[in-house]
N, C-alpha and C positions, 0 to 999 in steps of 0.2 A: 549489654542493654538491658536497662531497668523496663519492667513490664508496667504498663499503664493501667490502673485499676479506674473505672468510672463508678462514681458514687452519686446517686440521685438525692438532691438536697432541694426541698421545696420546688420540685420541678426542674431544677437545673441538672446537667451532668458535670459534676465536678471532678476533674481529673488529679488522681493522686498516684505518686509512686512510692516505693520503699528505697529509702536511701539508708545503708547500714542498719537495716532492720526496722527504722523508723518511718512512718508515713510522712511525706513531703508533698505539699500542694504544688501544683503547676500554677504559678503565680498569674501569667498573662490571662489564661483561660478563666480563672477565678474571678479577677479584677473586671474582667469584661462582662461575666454573668451578672456581677452585682450592679454594673452600670457606671463603673470608674474608669478613668483615663489609665489604662494598664500600663503604658511605657512610664507615665509620671510616676505611678505608685511603685513600680518596680525600683526605679532609681531612688525613691523615698527610702524603701526597705532596706536596700543595699547600703545607705548611708547610716544606718541605726548601729550603734556599737553593740546592741545585744542581739542583733538579728543573727540567724544561723540559716545561710542560703547557700546554693551550689548551682552549677550549671552542669546538666547530666543530658546524655544523648538518649532520646525516647522515640518510639514510633507512635504517633498519635493516632486516634481512631480515625478511620476513613483515609489515611494516608499510606503511602508505600515505601517512602524514605525517612530514615531517622533525621532527627533535627535535635539540635541543642536548645534546651529550654531552662529557664530561670526556676528553681523550686525553693521552697522554705518549709521548714518544720511547722508542726501545727501551732506550738507556742509563738514562734515568730509571726505567723499569719495572723493569729488571735490578736496579738499585742499591738501589731500594727493596724489592724482594723479598729482597734480601741483608741487610737490616736486620730481616727477621723471623725469630727463632729458631725452630727446628723444635719445640724443646721447649716453645714458649708457644703451640702451636696444638694443635687436637684431634689424637688419635693417627691418626685415618683420613684427616686433611688431609695429614700430614707426607710421605707418598711423591708426591704430587702437587705439593707445594710444592717439593720437593727437585728433581723434574723440571723444573719451570719454571726454577728457579734456575740449573741447569746447562745447559739445551738450548734453551730457547724464542728466544733472540736468533738463534741460528744458522738455525733453522727459518723464522723470519720473513724474514731476509735472503735465504735460499734461495728462497722464494716470489717475491719481487721481482725477482730476478736472471733468473729462468726457467730456471735450471740447477741443478737440485736435487741432482745429484751431484758437483758442484763443492765442494771443501774451501774454506770461507770464514774469513776473520779473525773470531775471535769478538768479542763485545762484552766488554771488560775495562774496569777502572778504573784511573786513574792514582794515583800516590803521594799526592797531595793529596786525592783522592777516598777514597781507603783510609783516610787519617787521619780524614776525616769520619765514615766508617762505623764505625770502631773506637769513636770518640767517641759517636756516636749509639746504637750497639748495645750497648755495654759501659760507657760512662761513662768511658772511659779518655782524658784529654786530652792526646794526644801530638802533637809536631810531627813532620813528615816526617823531619827529621834525626834525631830519637830513634828512630824506627821503623827506619830504614835502619841506624843503628849496632847497635841491638840485634841485628838480623837478620844483620849481618855477625859480631857476637861470638858469635852462636848458631850460625854455620856454614851459613847459609841463602844469602846473598850473598857473593861475593868481596870481598876486603879493600880493593880500589882503586875498586871501582865499584858499580852496583846491578845487575850481572849475576847471576844465580842460579847456585849450583853444581849439578852435575849432578843430584844426589839431589832437588832441589827444583825442577828445570826444569818440571815438570808444574803448578807453581802460577802459572806466569807464561807470557806471550805477547810475543814480539819484534814490534814493529810495523815494524821496518825502521830505526827511529831511537831507540827506547827500549824498555825493559822495562815492561810493565803487568801487572796481577794479575787473575785470574779470581776474580769475586766469591764463587763458592761455596766457595773455600777459606778464607773469612774466619774461621771458628772455628779451623781448624787454625794457621792463621798467628797468630792473637791467641794461641793456647795457646802456640806457641813463642816468641812475643815476651814474654809473661807469666813463662814458666819462665826465659828467658835474663836478664831484668832483675832477677829474684828471685836468680838464682843469682850474679850480680855484686854483691849487697848493695845494691841501690838500695832505699834507706829509703822514699822517696816511693812508689815501686811497691808496696812491702809495705803501705803504708797504704791505697792506693787499690784494690788488688786482693784482696779479702777472700775467706773461703771460699764464699760465696754465688756468687760470679763462678767460682771454681773448679769448682763443681757445675754452674753453667750451662754452662760450656764442655765439661765432661766428657759432659753430656747430648748437646749438640749434635753432638759429634765421635762419639757412640755409643760410649764406652767403649773407644776406641782407645787411651787413655792418653797422649796427647800429640801427637801430630801432628793483637686483633692488637694 
């Protein structure tokens, strides 16, 4: 039986277990704390081809019997949260969902290392995972090569590689061998991607990216005007 760890995050008691030595989030409890429909979100997570989930027997705090719960590793949990637009959840849920999208991975990792003052490498997504998120969240079927080309044309990436320019460095994280992307910048990055492809006269993009998508991105970015 796996031992449940309780991790405090912005006043919530998040439940996490170790599966194969890696932290996994108890999904039902986490989604309920955020204010989302837990059963619906669990079903959505389990449909993702990139998701890493499991069913494990645990004894939850305050209970005397074991029960089977669905858990997901940190990357899966964070990637799924990144697919949920803030504009599509209740207004009172948005601040908490945004907090989870930005910070929860670092807090969980800090808990299990035993050194909470250390700066940890955040959980980020690869370019392939980014393409999947853009497709699932906005319905834009672009390959990695299309995304990186547009971001180079838009001045986000340097011309000869996937290294970000200084003005956009906060969107990315260097792992030591490659540049990865912070999931919480997905709306801003997609807005930049959309604007660049349109400015270059990409007819296919103009057909795909209609006014409804523009409005959705504007709401998610919070009226910055460009950058369940």
